[in-house]
PDB file of N, CA, C and O in Angstrom:
ATOM      1  N   MET A   1      81.479  81.803 108.357  1.00  0.00           N
ATOM      2  CA  MET A   1      80.783  81.316 107.185  1.00  0.00           C
ATOM      3  C   MET A   1      80.031  80.055 107.544  1.00  0.00           C
ATOM      4  O   MET A   1      80.386  79.339 108.480  1.00  0.00           O
ATOM      5  N   SER A   2      79.009  79.807 106.798  1.00  0.00           N
ATOM      6  CA  SER A   2      78.244  78.590 106.981  1.00  0.00           C
ATOM      7  C   SER A   2      79.050  77.421 106.455  1.00  0.00           C
ATOM      8  O   SER A   2      80.060  77.604 105.776  1.00  0.00           O
ATOM      9  N   GLY A   3      78.599  76.223 106.769  1.00  0.00           N
ATOM     10  CA  GLY A   3      79.299  75.037 106.319  1.00  0.00           C
ATOM     11  C   GLY A   3      79.376  74.917 104.808  1.00  0.00           C
ATOM     12  O   GLY A   3      80.264  74.246 104.285  1.00  0.00           O
ATOM     13  N   ASP A   4      78.438  75.572 104.088  1.00  0.00           N
ATOM     14  CA  ASP A   4      78.446  75.485 102.631  1.00  0.00           C
ATOM     15  C   ASP A   4      79.245  76.611 101.971  1.00  0.00           C
ATOM     16  O   ASP A   4      79.234  76.734 100.746  1.00  0.00           O
ATOM     17  N   GLY A   5      79.947  77.445 102.774  1.00  0.00           N
ATOM     18  CA  GLY A   5      80.804  78.488 102.215  1.00  0.00           C
ATOM     19  C   GLY A   5      80.125  79.832 102.039  1.00  0.00           C
ATOM     20  O   GLY A   5      80.776  80.800 101.647  1.00  0.00           O
ATOM     21  N   ARG A   6      78.821  79.916 102.320  1.00  0.00           N
ATOM     22  CA  ARG A   6      78.113  81.190 102.189  1.00  0.00           C
ATOM     23  C   ARG A   6      78.072  81.889 103.548  1.00  0.00           C
ATOM     24  O   ARG A   6      78.092  81.245 104.596  1.00  0.00           O
ATOM     25  N   ARG A   7      78.014  83.213 103.505  1.00  0.00           N
ATOM     26  CA  ARG A   7      77.916  83.970 104.753  1.00  0.00           C
ATOM     27  C   ARG A   7      76.466  83.980 105.211  1.00  0.00           C
ATOM     28  O   ARG A   7      75.538  84.115 104.413  1.00  0.00           O
ATOM     29  N   GLY A   8      76.304  83.835 106.507  1.00  0.00           N
ATOM     30  CA  GLY A   8      74.980  83.976 107.093  1.00  0.00           C
ATOM     31  C   GLY A   8      74.649  85.440 107.274  1.00  0.00           C
ATOM     32  O   GLY A   8      75.518  86.298 107.114  1.00  0.00           O
ATOM     33  N   ALA A   9      73.399  85.740 107.606  1.00  0.00           N
ATOM     34  CA  ALA A   9      72.955  87.129 107.706  1.00  0.00           C
ATOM     35  C   ALA A   9      73.759  87.924 108.734  1.00  0.00           C
ATOM     36  O   ALA A   9      74.097  89.077 108.467  1.00  0.00           O
ATOM     37  N   GLY A  10      74.076  87.360 109.887  1.00  0.00           N
ATOM     38  CA  GLY A  10      74.796  88.100 110.910  1.00  0.00           C
ATOM     39  C   GLY A  10      76.294  87.949 110.852  1.00  0.00           C
ATOM     40  O   GLY A  10      76.992  88.588 111.640  1.00  0.00           O
ATOM     41  N   GLU A  11      76.818  87.147 109.973  1.00  0.00           N
ATOM     42  CA  GLU A  11      78.247  86.860 109.970  1.00  0.00           C
ATOM     43  C   GLU A  11      79.097  87.970 109.375  1.00  0.00           C
ATOM     44  O   GLU A  11      80.260  88.107 109.753  1.00  0.00           O
ATOM     45  N   SER A  12      78.562  88.766 108.459  1.00  0.00           N
ATOM     46  CA  SER A  12      79.370  89.836 107.880  1.00  0.00           C
ATOM     47  C   SER A  12      79.690  90.884 108.938  1.00  0.00           C
ATOM     48  O   SER A  12      80.770  91.475 108.931  1.00  0.00           O
ATOM     49  N   ARG A  13      78.759  91.108 109.835  1.00  0.00           N
ATOM     50  CA  ARG A  13      79.013  92.055 110.921  1.00  0.00           C
ATOM     51  C   ARG A  13      80.077  91.496 111.851  1.00  0.00           C
ATOM     52  O   ARG A  13      80.950  92.240 112.297  1.00  0.00           O
ATOM     53  N   LEU A  14      80.029  90.242 112.145  1.00  0.00           N
ATOM     54  CA  LEU A  14      81.026  89.616 112.992  1.00  0.00           C
ATOM     55  C   LEU A  14      82.407  89.754 112.357  1.00  0.00           C
ATOM     56  O   LEU A  14      83.381  90.052 113.048  1.00  0.00           O
ATOM     57  N   CYS A  15      82.493  89.541 111.060  1.00  0.00           N
ATOM     58  CA  CYS A  15      83.781  89.690 110.362  1.00  0.00           C
ATOM     59  C   CYS A  15      84.259  91.131 110.452  1.00  0.00           C
ATOM     60  O   CYS A  15      85.455  91.376 110.606  1.00  0.00           O
ATOM     61  N   HIS A  16      83.334  92.094 110.356  1.00  0.00           N
ATOM     62  CA  HIS A  16      83.716  93.504 110.462  1.00  0.00           C
ATOM     63  C   HIS A  16      84.321  93.788 111.841  1.00  0.00           C
ATOM     64  O   HIS A  16      85.293  94.535 111.958  1.00  0.00           O
ATOM     65  N   ASN A  17      83.744  93.190 112.875  1.00  0.00           N
ATOM     66  CA  ASN A  17      84.249  93.423 114.224  1.00  0.00           C
ATOM     67  C   ASN A  17      85.663  92.900 114.396  1.00  0.00           C
ATOM     68  O   ASN A  17      86.372  93.343 115.300  1.00  0.00           O
ATOM     69  N   TRP A  18      86.079  91.997 113.577  1.00  0.00           N
ATOM     70  CA  TRP A  18      87.417  91.423 113.683  1.00  0.00           C
ATOM     71  C   TRP A  18      88.460  92.264 112.944  1.00  0.00           C
ATOM     72  O   TRP A  18      89.659  92.029 113.094  1.00  0.00           O
ATOM     73  N   MET A  19      88.017  93.237 112.150  1.00  0.00           N
ATOM     74  CA  MET A  19      88.946  94.064 111.397  1.00  0.00           C
ATOM     75  C   MET A  19      89.761  94.919 112.367  1.00  0.00           C
ATOM     76  O   MET A  19      89.209  95.524 113.286  1.00  0.00           O
ATOM     77  N   MET A  20      91.054  94.964 112.159  1.00  0.00           N
ATOM     78  CA  MET A  20      91.920  95.760 113.014  1.00  0.00           C
ATOM     79  C   MET A  20      91.710  97.241 112.722  1.00  0.00           C
ATOM     80  O   MET A  20      91.701  97.658 111.564  1.00  0.00           O
ATOM     81  N   THR A  21      91.544  98.021 113.768  1.00  0.00           N
ATOM     82  CA  THR A  21      91.392  99.459 113.613  1.00  0.00           C
ATOM     83  C   THR A  21      92.334 100.168 114.570  1.00  0.00           C
ATOM     84  O   THR A  21      92.816  99.593 115.547  1.00  0.00           O
ATOM     85  N   VAL A  22      92.582 101.427 114.261  1.00  0.00           N
ATOM     86  CA  VAL A  22      93.364 102.297 115.131  1.00  0.00           C
ATOM     87  C   VAL A  22      92.559 103.567 115.343  1.00  0.00           C
ATOM     88  O   VAL A  22      91.661 103.874 114.560  1.00  0.00           O
ATOM     89  N   VAL A  23      92.873 104.301 116.390  1.00  0.00           N
ATOM     90  CA  VAL A  23      92.182 105.552 116.679  1.00  0.00           C
ATOM     91  C   VAL A  23      93.200 106.684 116.616  1.00  0.00           C
ATOM     92  O   VAL A  23      94.268 106.606 117.222  1.00  0.00           O
ATOM     93  N   CYS A  24      92.862 107.722 115.888  1.00  0.00           N
ATOM     94  CA  CYS A  24      93.733 108.900 115.793  1.00  0.00           C
ATOM     95  C   CYS A  24      93.776 109.572 117.165  1.00  0.00           C
ATOM     96  O   CYS A  24      92.730 109.867 117.743  1.00  0.00           O
ATOM     97  N   HIS A  25      94.964 109.811 117.682  1.00  0.00           N
ATOM     98  CA  HIS A  25      95.097 110.402 119.017  1.00  0.00           C
ATOM     99  C   HIS A  25      94.720 111.877 119.045  1.00  0.00           C
ATOM    100  O   HIS A  25      94.530 112.443 120.121  1.00  0.00           O
ATOM    101  N   GLU A  26      94.608 112.507 117.877  1.00  0.00           N
ATOM    102  CA  GLU A  26      94.260 113.928 117.852  1.00  0.00           C
ATOM    103  C   GLU A  26      92.771 114.168 117.645  1.00  0.00           C
ATOM    104  O   GLU A  26      92.164 114.952 118.374  1.00  0.00           O
ATOM    105  N   CYS A  27      92.180 113.508 116.666  1.00  0.00           N
ATOM    106  CA  CYS A  27      90.773 113.791 116.362  1.00  0.00           C
ATOM    107  C   CYS A  27      89.821 112.693 116.828  1.00  0.00           C
ATOM    108  O   CYS A  27      88.607 112.895 116.859  1.00  0.00           O
ATOM    109  N   GLY A  28      90.364 111.538 117.188  1.00  0.00           N
ATOM    110  CA  GLY A  28      89.528 110.450 117.690  1.00  0.00           C
ATOM    111  C   GLY A  28      88.880 109.593 116.621  1.00  0.00           C
ATOM    112  O   GLY A  28      88.072 108.721 116.942  1.00  0.00           O
ATOM    113  N   ALA A  29      89.212 109.817 115.358  1.00  0.00           N
ATOM    114  CA  ALA A  29      88.621 109.023 114.273  1.00  0.00           C
ATOM    115  C   ALA A  29      89.093 107.577 114.362  1.00  0.00           C
ATOM    116  O   ALA A  29      90.264 107.313 114.637  1.00  0.00           O
ATOM    117  N   GLU A  30      88.173 106.643 114.126  1.00  0.00           N
ATOM    118  CA  GLU A  30      88.523 105.227 114.057  1.00  0.00           C
ATOM    119  C   GLU A  30      88.862 104.909 112.611  1.00  0.00           C
ATOM    120  O   GLU A  30      88.053 105.137 111.711  1.00  0.00           O
ATOM    121  N   LEU A  31      90.059 104.381 112.389  1.00  0.00           N
ATOM    122  CA  LEU A  31      90.571 104.152 111.036  1.00  0.00           C
ATOM    123  C   LEU A  31      90.990 102.699 110.866  1.00  0.00           C
ATOM    124  O   LEU A  31      91.390 102.049 111.832  1.00  0.00           O
ATOM    125  N   PRO A  32      90.899 102.187 109.640  1.00  0.00           N
ATOM    126  CA  PRO A  32      91.440 100.843 109.388  1.00  0.00           C
ATOM    127  C   PRO A  32      92.943 100.841 109.672  1.00  0.00           C
ATOM    128  O   PRO A  32      93.645 101.808 109.375  1.00  0.00           O
ATOM    129  N   ALA A  33      93.419  99.747 110.249  1.00  0.00           N
ATOM    130  CA  ALA A  33      94.845  99.631 110.555  1.00  0.00           C
ATOM    131  C   ALA A  33      95.662  99.858 109.286  1.00  0.00           C
ATOM    132  O   ALA A  33      95.303  99.368 108.215  1.00  0.00           O
ATOM    133  N   GLY A  34      96.744 100.591 109.408  1.00  0.00           N
ATOM    134  CA  GLY A  34      97.611 100.866 108.270  1.00  0.00           C
ATOM    135  C   GLY A  34      97.283 102.164 107.567  1.00  0.00           C
ATOM    136  O   GLY A  34      98.049 102.608 106.712  1.00  0.00           O
ATOM    137  N   LEU A  35      96.158 102.790 107.904  1.00  0.00           N
ATOM    138  CA  LEU A  35      95.794 104.075 107.313  1.00  0.00           C
ATOM    139  C   LEU A  35      95.827 105.137 108.401  1.00  0.00           C
ATOM    140  O   LEU A  35      95.756 104.825 109.590  1.00  0.00           O
ATOM    141  N   SER A  36      95.934 106.381 107.990  1.00  0.00           N
ATOM    142  CA  SER A  36      95.962 107.478 108.948  1.00  0.00           C
ATOM    143  C   SER A  36      95.108 108.623 108.427  1.00  0.00           C
ATOM    144  O   SER A  36      94.709 108.639 107.262  1.00  0.00           O
ATOM    145  N   CYS A  37      94.838 109.566 109.294  1.00  0.00           N
ATOM    146  CA  CYS A  37      94.103 110.755 108.859  1.00  0.00           C
ATOM    147  C   CYS A  37      94.875 111.480 107.757  1.00  0.00           C
ATOM    148  O   CYS A  37      94.282 112.032 106.829  1.00  0.00           O
ATOM    149  N   GLU A  38      96.199 111.472 107.872  1.00  0.00           N
ATOM    150  CA  GLU A  38      97.015 112.125 106.850  1.00  0.00           C
ATOM    151  C   GLU A  38      96.830 111.446 105.490  1.00  0.00           C
ATOM    152  O   GLU A  38      96.817 112.120 104.460  1.00  0.00           O
ATOM    153  N   THR A  39      96.689 110.139 105.480  1.00  0.00           N
ATOM    154  CA  THR A  39      96.429 109.413 104.228  1.00  0.00           C
ATOM    155  C   THR A  39      95.132 109.902 103.602  1.00  0.00           C
ATOM    156  O   THR A  39      95.083 110.188 102.406  1.00  0.00           O
ATOM    157  N   TYR A  40      94.078 109.997 104.414  1.00  0.00           N
ATOM    158  CA  TYR A  40      92.798 110.469 103.901  1.00  0.00           C
ATOM    159  C   TYR A  40      92.868 111.929 103.478  1.00  0.00           C
ATOM    160  O   TYR A  40      92.231 112.317 102.499  1.00  0.00           O
ATOM    161  N   PHE A  41      93.633 112.746 104.201  1.00  0.00           N
ATOM    162  CA  PHE A  41      93.814 114.146 103.830  1.00  0.00           C
ATOM    163  C   PHE A  41      94.475 114.257 102.460  1.00  0.00           C
ATOM    164  O   PHE A  41      94.049 115.058 101.628  1.00  0.00           O
ATOM    165  N   HIS A  42      95.509 113.461 102.224  1.00  0.00           N
ATOM    166  CA  HIS A  42      96.180 113.502 100.926  1.00  0.00           C
ATOM    167  C   HIS A  42      95.266 113.027  99.805  1.00  0.00           C
ATOM    168  O   HIS A  42      95.338 113.541  98.689  1.00  0.00           O
ATOM    169  N   ARG A  43      94.411 112.056 100.087  1.00  0.00           N
ATOM    170  CA  ARG A  43      93.432 111.625  99.079  1.00  0.00           C
ATOM    171  C   ARG A  43      92.473 112.758  98.751  1.00  0.00           C
ATOM    172  O   ARG A  43      92.133 112.985  97.590  1.00  0.00           O
ATOM    173  N   ALA A  44      92.040 113.471  99.795  1.00  0.00           N
ATOM    174  CA  ALA A  44      91.131 114.598  99.576  1.00  0.00           C
ATOM    175  C   ALA A  44      91.815 115.690  98.751  1.00  0.00           C
ATOM    176  O   ALA A  44      91.188 116.296  97.883  1.00  0.00           O
ATOM    177  N   LEU A  45      93.094 115.939  99.020  1.00  0.00           N
ATOM    178  CA  LEU A  45      93.826 116.930  98.226  1.00  0.00           C
ATOM    179  C   LEU A  45      93.918 116.508  96.764  1.00  0.00           C
ATOM    180  O   LEU A  45      93.817 117.345  95.867  1.00  0.00           O
ATOM    181  N   ALA A  46      94.110 115.221  96.525  1.00  0.00           N
ATOM    182  CA  ALA A  46      94.158 114.726  95.143  1.00  0.00           C
ATOM    183  C   ALA A  46      92.829 114.977  94.447  1.00  0.00           C
ATOM    184  O   ALA A  46      92.798 115.379  93.284  1.00  0.00           O
ATOM    185  N   TRP A  47      91.722 114.738  95.164  1.00  0.00           N
ATOM    186  CA  TRP A  47      90.400 114.986  94.558  1.00  0.00           C
ATOM    187  C   TRP A  47      90.232 116.477  94.269  1.00  0.00           C
ATOM    188  O   TRP A  47      89.647 116.849  93.251  1.00  0.00           O
ATOM    189  N   ASP A  48      90.747 117.339  95.165  1.00  0.00           N
ATOM    190  CA  ASP A  48      90.656 118.784  94.934  1.00  0.00           C
ATOM    191  C   ASP A  48      91.285 119.162  93.600  1.00  0.00           C
ATOM    192  O   ASP A  48      90.732 119.967  92.851  1.00  0.00           O
ATOM    193  N   PHE A  49      92.434 118.582  93.309  1.00  0.00           N
ATOM    194  CA  PHE A  49      93.145 118.947  92.084  1.00  0.00           C
ATOM    195  C   PHE A  49      92.633 118.212  90.859  1.00  0.00           C
ATOM    196  O   PHE A  49      92.811 118.686  89.737  1.00  0.00           O
ATOM    197  N   GLU A  50      91.998 117.059  91.053  1.00  0.00           N
ATOM    198  CA  GLU A  50      91.390 116.344  89.927  1.00  0.00           C
ATOM    199  C   GLU A  50      90.123 117.042  89.445  1.00  0.00           C
ATOM    200  O   GLU A  50      89.790 116.984  88.261  1.00  0.00           O
ATOM    201  N   ASP A  51      89.421 117.695  90.355  1.00  0.00           N
ATOM    202  CA  ASP A  51      88.146 118.336  90.037  1.00  0.00           C
ATOM    203  C   ASP A  51      88.128 119.754  90.605  1.00  0.00           C
ATOM    204  O   ASP A  51      87.468 120.005  91.614  1.00  0.00           O
ATOM    205  N   PRO A  52      88.848 120.688  89.965  1.00  0.00           N
ATOM    206  CA  PRO A  52      88.954 122.042  90.505  1.00  0.00           C
ATOM    207  C   PRO A  52      87.614 122.762  90.674  1.00  0.00           C
ATOM    208  O   PRO A  52      87.455 123.561  91.597  1.00  0.00           O
ATOM    209  N   ALA A  53      86.663 122.491  89.802  1.00  0.00           N
ATOM    210  CA  ALA A  53      85.373 123.166  89.900  1.00  0.00           C
ATOM    211  C   ALA A  53      84.486 122.554  90.976  1.00  0.00           C
ATOM    212  O   ALA A  53      83.599 123.229  91.500  1.00  0.00           O
ATOM    213  N   GLY A  54      84.709 121.298  91.310  1.00  0.00           N
ATOM    214  CA  GLY A  54      83.900 120.625  92.328  1.00  0.00           C
ATOM    215  C   GLY A  54      84.592 120.661  93.673  1.00  0.00           C
ATOM    216  O   GLY A  54      84.462 121.629  94.424  1.00  0.00           O
ATOM    217  N   ALA A  55      85.328 119.605  93.976  1.00  0.00           N
ATOM    218  CA  ALA A  55      86.017 119.505  95.267  1.00  0.00           C
ATOM    219  C   ALA A  55      87.038 120.623  95.436  1.00  0.00           C
ATOM    220  O   ALA A  55      87.253 121.103  96.549  1.00  0.00           O
ATOM    221  N   GLY A  56      87.661 121.037  94.353  1.00  0.00           N
ATOM    222  CA  GLY A  56      88.669 122.096  94.430  1.00  0.00           C
ATOM    223  C   GLY A  56      88.106 123.431  94.876  1.00  0.00           C
ATOM    224  O   GLY A  56      88.826 124.271  95.416  1.00  0.00           O
ATOM    225  N   ALA A  57      86.820 123.621  94.649  1.00  0.00           N
ATOM    226  CA  ALA A  57      86.184 124.882  95.044  1.00  0.00           C
ATOM    227  C   ALA A  57      86.161 125.060  96.561  1.00  0.00           C
ATOM    228  O   ALA A  57      86.035 126.180  97.056  1.00  0.00           O
ATOM    229  N   VAL A  58      86.284 123.960  97.294  1.00  0.00           N
ATOM    230  CA  VAL A  58      86.289 124.039  98.758  1.00  0.00           C
ATOM    231  C   VAL A  58      87.626 123.560  99.333  1.00  0.00           C
ATOM    232  O   VAL A  58      87.699 123.123 100.482  1.00  0.00           O
ATOM    233  N   HIS A  59      88.677 123.648  98.520  1.00  0.00           N
ATOM    234  CA  HIS A  59      90.006 123.222  98.955  1.00  0.00           C
ATOM    235  C   HIS A  59      90.407 123.883 100.276  1.00  0.00           C
ATOM    236  O   HIS A  59      90.946 123.228 101.168  1.00  0.00           O
ATOM    237  N   HIS A  60      90.142 125.167 100.392  1.00  0.00           N
ATOM    238  CA  HIS A  60      90.505 125.890 101.608  1.00  0.00           C
ATOM    239  C   HIS A  60      89.814 125.307 102.837  1.00  0.00           C
ATOM    240  O   HIS A  60      90.394 125.300 103.923  1.00  0.00           O
ATOM    241  N   LEU A  61      88.587 124.818 102.684  1.00  0.00           N
ATOM    242  CA  LEU A  61      87.875 124.215 103.807  1.00  0.00           C
ATOM    243  C   LEU A  61      88.449 122.842 104.163  1.00  0.00           C
ATOM    244  O   LEU A  61      88.510 122.474 105.336  1.00  0.00           O
ATOM    245  N   THR A  62      88.867 122.094 103.151  1.00  0.00           N
ATOM    246  CA  THR A  62      89.494 120.787 103.388  1.00  0.00           C
ATOM    247  C   THR A  62      90.738 120.959 104.249  1.00  0.00           C
ATOM    248  O   THR A  62      90.924 120.257 105.242  1.00  0.00           O
ATOM    249  N   VAL A  63      91.584 121.900 103.855  1.00  0.00           N
ATOM    250  CA  VAL A  63      92.829 122.141 104.580  1.00  0.00           C
ATOM    251  C   VAL A  63      92.533 122.667 105.986  1.00  0.00           C
ATOM    252  O   VAL A  63      93.118 122.192 106.959  1.00  0.00           O
ATOM    253  N   LEU A  64      91.646 123.625 106.096  1.00  0.00           N
ATOM    254  CA  LEU A  64      91.309 124.215 107.389  1.00  0.00           C
ATOM    255  C   LEU A  64      90.774 123.153 108.358  1.00  0.00           C
ATOM    256  O   LEU A  64      91.210 123.091 109.507  1.00  0.00           O
ATOM    257  N   CYS A  65      89.851 122.335 107.910  1.00  0.00           N
ATOM    258  CA  CYS A  65      89.263 121.308 108.780  1.00  0.00           C
ATOM    259  C   CYS A  65      90.301 120.297 109.245  1.00  0.00           C
ATOM    260  O   CYS A  65      90.319 119.916 110.415  1.00  0.00           O
ATOM    261  N   TYR A  66      91.154 119.866 108.342  1.00  0.00           N
ATOM    262  CA  TYR A  66      92.184 118.899 108.725  1.00  0.00           C
ATOM    263  C   TYR A  66      93.092 119.481 109.810  1.00  0.00           C
ATOM    264  O   TYR A  66      93.351 118.830 110.822  1.00  0.00           O
ATOM    265  N   PHE A  67      93.570 120.698 109.598  1.00  0.00           N
ATOM    266  CA  PHE A  67      94.509 121.278 110.550  1.00  0.00           C
ATOM    267  C   PHE A  67      93.851 121.680 111.862  1.00  0.00           C
ATOM    268  O   PHE A  67      94.511 121.663 112.901  1.00  0.00           O
ATOM    269  N   LEU A  68      92.584 122.038 111.849  1.00  0.00           N
ATOM    270  CA  LEU A  68      91.894 122.313 113.113  1.00  0.00           C
ATOM    271  C   LEU A  68      91.739 121.039 113.938  1.00  0.00           C
ATOM    272  O   LEU A  68      91.776 121.089 115.167  1.00  0.00           O
ATOM    273  N   GLN A  69      91.565 119.899 113.271  1.00  0.00           N
ATOM    274  CA  GLN A  69      91.405 118.628 113.968  1.00  0.00           C
ATOM    275  C   GLN A  69      92.741 117.979 114.318  1.00  0.00           C
ATOM    276  O   GLN A  69      92.781 117.042 115.116  1.00  0.00           O
ATOM    277  N   HIS A  70      93.832 118.463 113.732  1.00  0.00           N
ATOM    278  CA  HIS A  70      95.169 117.896 113.952  1.00  0.00           C
ATOM    279  C   HIS A  70      96.163 119.028 114.242  1.00  0.00           C
ATOM    280  O   HIS A  70      97.045 119.304 113.428  1.00  0.00           O
ATOM    281  N   PRO A  71      96.017 119.682 115.402  1.00  0.00           N
ATOM    282  CA  PRO A  71      96.831 120.874 115.687  1.00  0.00           C
ATOM    283  C   PRO A  71      98.339 120.624 115.789  1.00  0.00           C
ATOM    284  O   PRO A  71      99.115 121.573 115.683  1.00  0.00           O
ATOM    285  N   SER A  72      98.769 119.393 115.990  1.00  0.00           N
ATOM    286  CA  SER A  72     100.215 119.154 116.056  1.00  0.00           C
ATOM    287  C   SER A  72     100.874 119.354 114.695  1.00  0.00           C
ATOM    288  O   SER A  72     102.098 119.443 114.600  1.00  0.00           O
ATOM    289  N   ARG A  73     100.074 119.423 113.656  1.00  0.00           N
ATOM    290  CA  ARG A  73     100.598 119.622 112.303  1.00  0.00           C
ATOM    291  C   ARG A  73     100.835 121.089 111.979  1.00  0.00           C
ATOM    292  O   ARG A  73     101.400 121.407 110.933  1.00  0.00           O
ATOM    293  N   TYR A  74     100.400 122.003 112.881  1.00  0.00           N
ATOM    294  CA  TYR A  74     100.629 123.428 112.661  1.00  0.00           C
ATOM    295  C   TYR A  74     102.119 123.706 112.592  1.00  0.00           C
ATOM    296  O   TYR A  74     102.926 122.998 113.194  1.00  0.00           O
ATOM    297  N   SER A  75     102.464 124.725 111.866  1.00  0.00           N
ATOM    298  CA  SER A  75     103.854 125.164 111.820  1.00  0.00           C
ATOM    299  C   SER A  75     103.876 126.678 111.934  1.00  0.00           C
ATOM    300  O   SER A  75     102.885 127.330 111.607  1.00  0.00           O
ATOM    301  N   PRO A  76     104.983 127.254 112.390  1.00  0.00           N
ATOM    302  CA  PRO A  76     105.076 128.706 112.468  1.00  0.00           C
ATOM    303  C   PRO A  76     104.863 129.375 111.105  1.00  0.00           C
ATOM    304  O   PRO A  76     104.356 130.494 111.024  1.00  0.00           O
ATOM    305  N   GLU A  77     105.263 128.662 110.023  1.00  0.00           N
ATOM    306  CA  GLU A  77     105.105 129.213 108.680  1.00  0.00           C
ATOM    307  C   GLU A  77     103.651 129.206 108.236  1.00  0.00           C
ATOM    308  O   GLU A  77     103.235 130.052 107.444  1.00  0.00           O
ATOM    309  N   GLY A  78     102.875 128.252 108.746  1.00  0.00           N
ATOM    310  CA  GLY A  78     101.483 128.090 108.311  1.00  0.00           C
ATOM    311  C   GLY A  78     100.579 129.016 109.007  1.00  0.00           C
ATOM    312  O   GLY A  78      99.374 129.008 108.756  1.00  0.00           O
TER     313      GLY A  78
END
């Protein structure tokens, strides 16, 4: 921040670079620390059920894409 407490034009990017991130070992996605692909998957599932005609219409694709990118989550039952 500048001496007067305001952010300069290039400082917000610098602050972003300091944010802790993690990388998913299966799909390679860069995620904010403390979150996981599974967290985002569960959020997507919630949207599917909140809006059955919209996001819910492609629920099968949401599930398929997640599991194709995260094969360790496969189960013999699935």
